[in-house]
C-alpha positions in Angstrom: 5.0 -11.2 -47.4 7.1 -14.3 -46.7 9.8 -12.2 -45.0 7.2 -10.5 -42.8 5.8 -13.9 -41.8 9.3 -15.2 -41.0 10.0 -12.1 -38.8 6.8 -12.7 -36.9 7.7 -16.4 -36.4 11.2 -15.4 -35.2 9.7 -12.9 -32.7 7.3 -15.5 -31.4 10.1 -17.9 -30.9 12.2 -15.3 -29.0 9.1 -14.6 -26.8 8.7 -18.2 -26.0 12.4 -18.6 -25.2 12.2 -15.5 -23.0 9.4 -17.0 -20.9 11.1 -20.3 -20.8 14.3 -18.6 -19.6 12.4 -16.7 -16.9 10.9 -20.0 -15.7 14.1 -21.9 -15.6 16.2 -19.1 -14.1 13.7 -17.8 -11.5 10.8 -20.3 -11.2 8.1 -17.8 -12.3 5.9 -19.4 -15.0 4.3 -17.0 -17.5 4.3 -19.6 -20.3 0.5 -20.1 -20.1 -0.5 -16.5 -19.6 -2.6 -15.0 -22.4 -0.2 -14.1 -25.2 -1.7 -10.7 -26.0 -1.4 -9.5 -22.4 2.1 -10.9 -21.9 3.4 -9.4 -25.1 1.9 -6.0 -24.4 3.6 -5.9 -20.9 7.0 -7.2 -22.3 6.9 -4.7 -25.1 6.4 -1.9 -22.7 9.5 -2.9 -20.7 11.6 -3.6 -23.9 10.8 -0.1 -25.2 11.6 1.9 -22.1 14.8 -0.2 -21.6 16.1 0.5 -25.1 16.3 -3.2 -26.0 16.0 -4.2 -29.7 14.3 -7.6 -29.3 13.2 -10.3 -26.9 16.6 -12.1 -27.3 18.3 -9.1 -25.7 15.7 -9.0 -23.0 16.3 -12.6 -22.2 20.0 -11.9 -21.7 19.3 -8.9 -19.6 16.7 -10.8 -17.4 19.1 -13.7 -16.8 22.2 -11.6 -15.8 20.5 -8.6 -14.2 18.2 -9.4 -11.3 17.2 -5.8 -10.8 15.9 -5.8 -14.4 14.1 -9.0 -13.8 12.4 -7.5 -10.7 11.1 -4.7 -12.9 10.0 -7.2 -15.5 8.2 -9.2 -12.8 6.3 -6.1 -11.7 5.2 -5.5 -15.3 3.9 -9.0 -15.6 2.0 -8.9 -12.3 -1.7 -8.2 -12.4 -2.2 -5.1 -10.2 -5.3 -3.4 -11.4 -7.7 -3.3 -8.5 -9.4 -1.0 -5.9 -11.3 -1.3 -2.6 -14.8 -2.5 -3.0 -14.4 -2.9 -6.7 -17.8 -3.5 -8.3 -19.8 -2.4 -5.3 -22.8 -4.5 -6.3 -20.6 -7.6 -6.0 -19.8 -6.9 -2.4 -23.4 -6.1 -1.7 -24.3 -9.6 -3.0 -21.5 -11.1 -0.9 -22.9 -9.4 2.2 -26.5 -10.6 1.4 -25.9 -14.0 0.0 -22.6 -15.4 1.3 -22.3 -13.9 4.8 -25.5 -15.5 6.1 -24.0 -18.9 5.3 -20.7 -18.0 7.0 -22.6 -17.0 10.1 -23.6 -20.7 10.5 -19.9 -21.7 11.0 -18.0 -21.3 14.3 -14.9 -20.7 12.3 -14.2 -20.3 8.5 -11.4 -19.6 6.1 -11.2 -17.1 3.2 -8.6 -17.2 0.5 -7.8 -14.1 -1.7 -5.8 -15.7 -4.6 -3.8 -13.2 -6.6 -4.4 -10.5 -4.0 -2.2 -7.9 -5.6 -1.7 -4.9 -3.4 -4.4 -6.0 -1.0 -7.3 -3.7 -1.7 -9.9 -6.5 -2.0 -8.5 -8.3 1.0 -9.1 -5.2 3.2 -12.5 -4.7 1.7 -13.5 -8.2 2.8 -11.9 -7.6 6.2 -14.1 -4.5 6.7 -17.2 -6.3 5.6 -16.6 -9.2 8.0 -15.9 -6.8 10.8 -19.1 -5.0 10.2 -21.0 -8.3 10.2 -19.3 -9.3 13.5 -17.5 -12.2 12.0 -13.9 -11.0 12.3 -13.1 -13.2 15.3 -14.3 -16.3 13.5 -12.3 -15.7 10.4 -8.9 -16.6 9.0 -8.1 -14.7 5.8 -5.3 -15.9 3.5 -4.0 -13.4 1.0 -1.6 -14.7 -1.6 0.3 -13.5 -4.7 3.4 -14.6 -6.5 5.1 -11.2 -6.4 6.9 -10.6 -3.1 7.2 -6.9 -3.7 3.4 -6.5 -4.2 2.8 -8.7 -1.1 5.0 -6.3 0.9 2.9 -3.4 -0.2 -0.3 -5.3 0.7 0.9 -6.0 4.2 1.4 -2.2 4.8 -2.1 -1.3 3.8 -1.0 2.1 2.5 -2.6 3.6 -0.6 -2.5 6.9 -2.5 -4.6 9.7 -1.1 -6.2 10.5 -4.4 -7.8 7.0 -4.5 -9.8 7.5 -1.3 -12.7 9.3 -3.0 -13.4 6.3 -5.3 -12.9 3.8 -2.4 -15.4 5.7 -0.3 -18.0 5.8 -3.1 -17.5 2.1 -3.7 -17.9 1.3 0.0 -21.1 3.3 0.3 -22.6 1.6 -2.8 -21.6 -1.8 -1.4 -23.8 -1.4 1.6 -21.2 -0.3 4.1 -22.6 0.2 7.6 -20.3 2.9 9.0 -18.3 5.9 7.8 -15.4 4.7 5.6 -13.1 7.3 7.3 -13.4 5.1 10.4 -11.0 2.6 8.8 -8.1 4.8 7.9 -5.9 7.7 8.8 -4.4 10.1 6.3 -1.4 12.3 5.7 -0.8 14.7 2.8 -0.1 11.9 0.3 -1.4 8.6 1.6 -4.2 6.8 3.5 -3.1 4.2 6.0 -5.7 1.5 6.8 -6.1 0.8 10.5 -3.8 -2.1 11.7 -6.7 -4.0 13.3 -7.9 -4.9 9.7 -4.8 -7.1 9.4 -5.2 -9.1 12.6 -7.0 -12.0 10.9 -5.0 -11.8 7.6 -2.0 -14.0 6.7 -0.1 -12.8 3.6 1.9 -15.4 1.9 3.5 -16.3 -1.4 1.5 -18.6 -3.8 1.8 -18.9 -7.5 -1.4 -20.1 -9.2 0.5 -21.2 -12.3 2.8 -23.6 -10.4 1.7 -24.2 -6.8 -0.8 -26.7 -5.5 -3.9 -27.0 -3.3 -4.3 -24.3 -0.7 -6.0 -25.7 2.5 -9.7 -26.2 2.8 -11.4 -22.9 2.2 -15.0 -21.7 2.8 -14.7 -18.8 0.3 -12.2 -18.2 -2.5 -11.9 -14.8 -4.2 -10.0 -14.7 -7.5 -11.4 -11.8 -9.4 -10.1 -10.6 -12.7 -7.1 -12.8 -12.7 -8.2 -15.7 -14.9 -8.7 -13.4 -17.8 -4.9 -13.1 -18.1 -4.4 -16.9 -18.4 -4.8 -19.1 -21.5 -7.6 -21.7 -21.5 -5.3 -24.5 -20.3 -4.1 -22.5 -17.3 -7.6 -21.3 -16.5 -8.8 -24.9 -16.4 -5.9 -25.9 -14.1 -6.5 -23.1 -11.7 -10.3 -23.8 -11.5 -9.4 -27.4 -10.7 -7.1 -26.1 -8.0 -9.9 -24.0 -6.5 -12.4 -26.9 -6.7 -9.9 -29.0 -4.7 -9.2 -26.2 -2.2 -12.9 -25.5 -1.4 -14.9 -27.3 1.3 -18.3 -28.7 0.2 -20.7 -25.8 0.3 -17.9 -23.3 -0.2 -18.1 -20.2 -2.5 -15.9 -19.3 -5.4 -16.1 -15.6 -6.5 -14.7 -14.7 -9.9 -14.5 -11.5 -11.9 -17.2 -10.0 -14.0 -15.6 -11.2 -17.3 -14.8 -14.7 -16.0 -17.0 -17.8 -16.0 -16.9 -21.5 -15.1 -19.6 -22.4 -17.6 -17.3 -24.2 -20.1 -15.0 -25.7 -17.4 -14.8 -29.4 -16.7 -15.2 -28.6 -13.0 -18.5 -26.8 -13.5 -20.3 -30.1 -12.7 -19.1 -29.7 -9.1 -20.6 -26.2 -8.7 -23.9 -24.4 -8.9 -24.2 -20.8 -10.0 -25.8 -18.8 -7.2 -25.3 -15.2 -8.5 -25.0 -14.9 -12.3 -24.1 -11.2 -12.6 -21.6 -11.3 -9.7 -20.1 -14.6 -10.9 -20.5 -16.3 -7.5 -20.5 -20.1 -7.5 -21.1 -22.6 -4.8 -19.5 -26.1 -4.6 -22.1 -28.8 -4.3 -22.4 -31.0 -1.3 -22.1 -34.7 -2.0 
């Protein structure tokens, strides 16, 4: 029993040293990510790479940049789809958009945008509401490879049925096929959807305030952070939002126990949409 406990403690130490080494060598900080998620993703890469432990993985990551690139992709949060949770986008259309229509110009930030599906979802929604020309959308992620995919707006053909169903349920006003062309393997979103989008690198774990935004989307990202990092990121969002601006989180995320909640009001409980108070 004592030996097993020691082995677990040694493994945890190796894991912490691996994350510290990644941060010091490459500047990517995963030290405050949720331990269970991080360990699960690292274990996947360790197994398929034939490495015996995290100490060997640290050596490989430091000296083999290609290996680190694969590791970075493993640790990125890339589970998303267009118009994910259609009822959420319906609420954005009915609750948030009327406020945006009162502004001559406004800014939207998709933090942790992954491969861009939710960015293009919002671009479609704003185009349908005739707000495209008043909008600047910022789409950020720490993973440059994922950002490169997002800029292209190309997705697997077998995903289009789900995307179309989501779009219709979200209250889409046109035919979803108007927004893409297709070949035998992919759908390519029309380039005009990118006209008001700026893709750029930003790391929620290490980078600072991002402009003065009217809407911030960060859905299903905070669940991968520990409590300390969640609090830090929510503070970052609070400082990045204009008074009266909206913060949209994922369905399993909440601000209720955050120290910044006093600066917000909950305007859609199920959809986890919050509005920064005006003072």
